[in-house]
C-alpha positions in Angstrom: -12.7 18.9 -12.8 -14.5 15.8 -12.0 -12.6 12.9 -11.2 -13.5 9.6 -10.7 -11.6 6.8 -9.0 -12.1 2.8 -9.3 -11.2 0.7 -6.9 -11.8 -2.9 -5.7 -12.0 -2.3 -1.9 -13.1 0.3 0.1 -10.9 3.3 1.0 -11.4 3.0 4.7 -9.1 -0.1 4.2 -5.4 0.1 5.0 -3.8 -1.2 1.7 -1.4 1.0 -0.1 -3.9 1.7 -2.9 -6.6 2.6 -0.6 -4.5 5.4 1.2 -3.6 6.9 -1.5 -6.6 7.2 -3.3 -7.9 8.6 -0.2 -4.7 10.7 0.8 -4.6 12.2 -3.0 -8.4 12.4 -3.5 -8.6 14.5 -0.3 -6.1 17.0 -1.3 -7.7 17.4 -5.1 -11.2 17.8 -3.2 -9.8 20.8 -0.7 -8.3 22.5 -4.3 -11.6 22.8 -5.5 -12.1 19.7 -7.7 -14.8 17.0 -7.5 -13.5 13.6 -6.3 -15.9 10.9 -6.6 -14.7 7.2 -5.7 -16.6 4.1 -6.5 -15.4 1.0 -4.8 -16.5 -2.5 -3.4 -18.1 -2.8 -0.1 -15.3 -4.6 1.7 -16.6 -3.9 5.1 -20.2 -4.8 6.6 -20.9 -1.4 8.6 -20.4 0.5 5.5 -23.6 2.3 3.7 -24.2 2.8 0.0 -23.0 6.1 0.1 -20.9 8.7 2.4 -18.8 11.8 1.9 -15.2 11.3 3.5 -12.7 14.3 3.6 -14.6 16.0 0.7 -14.7 12.6 -1.2 -18.2 11.5 -2.6 -17.5 7.7 -2.1 -19.9 5.1 -3.4 -19.9 1.5 -2.6 -20.9 -1.6 -4.5 -22.2 -4.1 -2.8 -20.7 -7.7 -3.7 -21.6 -10.1 -1.5 -24.6 -11.2 1.4 -24.2 -9.5 4.7 -23.8 -13.0 6.1 -20.7 -14.2 4.2 -18.5 -11.1 6.2 -18.7 -13.9 9.1 -16.3 -15.9 7.3 -12.9 -13.7 7.7 -10.6 -15.1 4.4 -13.5 -16.0 2.1 -15.3 -12.7 2.4 -11.9 -10.8 2.1 -11.3 -12.0 -1.0 -15.0 -12.6 -2.4 -15.9 -9.0 -1.8 -12.5 -7.5 -3.5 -13.1 -9.7 -6.6 -17.0 -9.8 -7.2 -16.4 -6.1 -7.3 -15.3 -6.2 -11.0 -18.3 -8.2 -11.8 -20.9 -6.3 -9.9 -19.5 -2.0 -10.8 -20.0 -1.6 -14.4 -23.4 0.0 -14.2 -22.3 2.2 -11.2 -19.4 3.3 -12.9 -21.6 4.2 -16.1 -24.0 6.2 -14.6 -21.5 8.0 -12.1 -20.0 8.7 -15.4 -22.9 10.0 -17.1 -24.8 11.7 -14.2 -21.8 13.7 -12.4 -20.5 14.3 -16.3 -17.1 13.2 -15.2 -13.9 14.4 -16.8 -11.4 11.9 -16.4 -11.3 8.2 -15.1 -8.6 6.7 -12.7 -8.8 2.9 -12.6 -6.6 1.3 -9.7 -5.4 -2.2 -11.2 -5.0 -4.0 -8.4 -5.0 -6.8 -9.2 -6.8 -6.5 -12.6 -8.2 -3.6 -14.5 -12.0 -2.6 -14.0 -14.3 -2.4 -17.1 -13.9 1.5 -16.1 -11.9 2.1 -19.5 -14.2 0.4 -22.0 -17.0 2.4 -20.7 -14.9 5.5 -20.2 -13.9 4.9 -24.2 -17.6 4.3 -25.1 -18.3 7.8 -23.7 -15.4 9.5 -25.2 -13.5 10.2 -21.7 -10.0 9.4 -20.8 -9.2 7.2 -18.5 -5.5 6.3 -16.6 -4.6 3.6 -14.8 -2.7 3.6 -11.4 -0.2 0.1 -11.1 1.7 -0.3 -7.9 3.7 -3.1 -8.7 3.8 -5.8 -11.7 4.4 -9.3 -10.9 5.1 -11.0 -13.9 5.7 -14.7 -13.3 5.3 -14.3 -9.8 1.9 -14.3 -8.7 1.6 -17.9 -8.2 4.5 -17.7 -5.7 3.5 -14.3 -3.7 -0.4 -14.5 -4.0 -3.0 -16.7 -2.8 -4.6 -19.3 -6.3 -7.6 -16.9 -6.9 -5.6 -13.7 -7.0 -2.7 -15.2 -8.8 -4.8 -16.5 -11.8 -7.2 -13.0 -12.2 -3.5 -11.3 -12.0 -1.6 -13.1 -14.1 -4.3 -13.2 -16.8 -5.5 -9.6 -16.3 -1.8 -8.2 -16.8 -1.9 -8.9 -20.2 -4.9 -6.3 -20.6 -2.5 -3.8 -20.2 -1.3 -4.3 -23.8 -4.8 -4.8 -24.7 -6.5 -1.7 -23.0 -5.0 1.8 -24.3 -5.0 3.6 -21.1 -4.7 7.4 -22.0 -1.7 7.1 -19.1 -0.2 4.6 -16.9 0.4 5.8 -13.2 3.0 3.9 -11.1 4.8 4.5 -7.7 8.5 4.0 -8.6 11.2 3.7 -11.2 11.8 0.3 -10.5 7.7 -0.6 -11.6 8.2 1.8 -14.6 11.1 -0.2 -15.3 9.3 -3.5 -14.9 6.6 -2.4 -17.3 8.6 -1.2 -19.7 10.1 -5.0 -19.5 6.7 -6.3 -20.1 6.1 -4.4 -23.2 4.2 -0.9 -22.0 5.8 2.0 -23.7 8.1 4.0 -21.5 6.5 6.9 -23.0 3.2 6.0 -21.6 4.2 5.7 -18.0 4.4 8.3 -15.2 5.8 8.2 -12.0 3.9 9.3 -9.3 5.3 8.0 -5.7 2.9 7.4 -2.7 3.8 9.8 0.3 3.2 10.4 3.9 1.2 13.5 5.7 4.5 15.5 6.9 2.3 18.3 8.6 1.3 15.6 10.9 4.5 14.1 11.9 5.4 16.1 14.8 1.9 16.4 16.1 1.9 13.4 18.1 3.6 13.2 21.4 7.1 12.0 21.9 7.4 9.0 23.7 10.5 6.9 25.6 11.7 4.3 23.3 11.3 0.7 24.6 14.9 -1.1 24.4 14.5 -4.3 22.6 11.2 -3.3 20.8 10.4 -4.1 17.3 7.6 -3.0 14.8 6.3 -4.0 11.5 3.4 -2.4 9.5 1.4 -4.1 6.6 -1.4 -5.9 5.4 -1.5 -9.4 6.8 -1.1 -11.6 3.5 1.8 -13.8 1.9 3.5 -11.2 0.1 4.5 -9.3 2.9 6.6 -11.9 4.1 5.8 -11.8 8.1 6.0 -15.6 8.4 9.8 -14.8 8.1 9.8 -12.2 10.9 8.1 -14.1 13.1 10.6 -16.9 12.3 13.6 -14.2 13.3 12.4 -13.8 16.8 13.5 -17.4 17.6 16.6 -16.1 17.3 16.4 -12.6 18.6 14.9 -13.8 21.7 17.8 -16.1 22.6 20.1 -12.7 22.9 17.2 -10.4 24.3 14.6 -12.8 25.7 12.8 -9.2 26.4 12.4 -8.3 23.0 8.7 -7.8 21.7 7.5 -7.3 18.3 4.5 -5.3 17.4 2.7 -6.3 14.1 0.2 -3.7 12.7 -2.3 -4.7 10.3 -4.8 -7.1 9.4 -5.6 -9.7 6.8 -6.7 -13.3 5.6 -3.5 -14.6 7.0 -4.2 -13.1 10.7 -5.2 -16.2 12.5 -2.8 -18.6 10.7 0.2 -16.2 12.1 -1.0 -16.2 15.2 -1.4 -19.6 15.4 2.1 -20.0 14.2 3.6 -17.7 16.5 1.9 -19.8 19.3 3.4 -23.1 17.7 6.9 -21.4 18.4 6.5 -20.4 21.9 6.5 -16.9 21.1 2.8 -15.3 22.1 4.5 -13.3 25.0 7.6 -11.7 22.0 4.8 -11.3 19.0 1.6 -9.0 19.4 -1.0 -8.6 16.8 -2.3 -5.4 17.2 -4.7 -5.0 13.9 -5.5 -1.9 12.1 -4.8 1.0 14.3 -6.3 4.5 14.1 -3.2 6.8 12.9 -2.4 8.6 16.3 -1.9 5.0 18.1 0.2 3.6 15.1 2.2 6.7 15.3 2.7 6.1 18.8 3.9 2.4 18.4 6.1 3.6 16.0 7.4 6.4 17.7 8.2 4.1 21.1 9.8 1.5 19.0 13.8 0.7 18.4 13.9 -0.4 15.2 11.6 -0.7 12.0 11.5 -4.4 9.9 9.9 -4.9 6.4 10.3 -8.4 5.4 8.4 -7.8 2.2 8.7 -10.1 -0.5 7.3 -7.5 -3.3 6.7 -4.0 -3.4 5.6 -1.5 -5.5 6.6 1.4 -2.9 6.8 1.1 0.9 4.6 4.1 2.4 5.4 2.2 6.2 9.3 2.4 5.3 9.2 6.1 4.5 7.0 6.8 7.6 9.3 5.1 9.8 12.4 6.5 8.7 10.5 9.8 9.2 10.0 9.0 12.8 13.5 8.4 13.3 13.7 4.8 13.0 16.4 2.7 11.9 14.9 -0.2 9.1 15.6 -3.8 8.6 13.9 -4.3 5.1 14.3 -6.9 2.4 16.6 -6.3 -0.1 14.2 -5.6 -3.0 14.6 -3.0 -6.3 12.0 -0.6 -5.0 13.9 0.0 -1.5 17.2 0.2 -3.1 15.7 3.4 -5.5 13.9 4.6 -2.2 17.5 4.7 -0.8 20.0 5.1 -3.3 20.8 8.6 -2.3 23.2 7.1 0.6 20.4 6.4 3.2 21.9 3.8 5.3 18.9 1.1 6.2 20.2 -2.8 6.6 18.6 -4.6 3.3 19.3 -8.2 3.8 18.0 -11.4 1.7 14.2 -12.1 1.4 12.7 -15.0 3.2 16.1 -15.1 5.1 15.3 -15.2 9.2 18.7 -16.0 10.0 20.0 -12.4 8.0 16.8 -10.5 9.5 17.8 -11.4 13.1 21.4 -10.8 12.8 20.7 -7.6 11.6 18.2 -6.7 14.3 20.8 -7.9 17.1 23.3 -5.7 15.3 20.9 -2.9 15.7 20.1 -3.4 19.5 23.6 -3.6 20.6 25.5 -1.4 17.7 25.3 2.6 18.8 27.1 3.8 16.8 25.8 2.4 13.9 22.0 3.3 14.9 23.6 6.7 15.4 24.7 6.6 11.8 21.4 5.4 10.5 19.0 8.3 12.0 21.4 10.9 10.2 18.6 11.4 7.6 17.6 15.1 6.2 14.1 16.8 6.7 14.5 17.3 2.8 14.4 13.7 1.9 11.3 13.1 3.0 9.9 16.4 1.4 9.4 14.5 -2.4 7.5 12.0 -0.7 4.7 14.5 0.9 0.9 13.6 -0.1 0.4 17.0 -1.2 3.2 16.6 -3.5 1.9 13.9 -5.0 -1.2 15.5 -5.8 -0.3 18.5 -7.0 1.9 15.9 -9.3 -1.6 13.9 -10.4 -3.5 17.3 -11.7 -1.1 18.4 -13.5 -0.9 15.1 -15.3 -4.7 15.0 -15.5 -4.8 19.0 -16.8 -2.0 18.4 -19.6 -3.6 15.1 -20.7 -7.2 16.5 -20.5 -6.9 20.1 -22.1 -4.5 18.8 -24.7 -7.7 17.5 -26.5 -9.5 20.5 -26.5 
């Protein structure tokens, strides 16, 4: 089959939507499908076309090169101009490549892939990672909030053939929003289990914490940084490594310095996979202070690396951990509670050992290969049912 993914940001970025497209796409390409991606040119060094892990990627230029000097402005503008500038590329790719099925990543808005696909009598599915409802204006920047809030109502207008989401909690939210349950299929995100043992084993740093996520308001890094004020009182040598990049980076760095924590909190940026795994494996605790999540790839990665986890008490995390995994879930946006649980793990050896008793079988359902197979089955079922 010839499959086209549409997404506003480059698949070379580190967001959950982009990682998902790349990981699933390369596996579909490996088993013989033709996989295409149309996405925004959200990094200045990108060319117009490239082949990446067997995926044929076309980048739509959305802003002039000089605007990338303004990191926060270019972050948002390069993504949201994609919706306006991509329709011709979508149409021509569907026509010239004789695409069989289109999968539009609704993050935060549907593109014009759906009306174009319907005009050309092609099936079109949507991937939705999370639904915010009235929380858009609380958790997102103003531009994203306005776009996302009004765009979510397009889900009721656009008759996508299928809506794919990443968790039962997001499926429930979609149902409450008025999307028919029978239209929604859950295909979780995943991790690359085959590579987890490839990375060298490193010694644990006694008082080290790691967090992974894009540096945006929704991820709650500010509360984790605030929690370090309490942690360093008990353990002055404690270190927090924050892996990821985003428009809030400079603000978070300035705030860290203001709190006098620049020797305890380290912003690592986006890292190659090998370096990310090395930091994960040497850390003592994984912290995930997010205010809203559709899934939680890095949480599963951390658990697979045998790290105890302190995370926000969100529906999706309760879902991921419902079969008895002992992870500390704390009240969202509460630095004191975060600090208490981290300190408890620093000094509670028996609790630490109990949290690490996780069978390998638990992670098998979160393998990217499983997710790719389930998506292939879904496409085949819907595509060939009309033949």
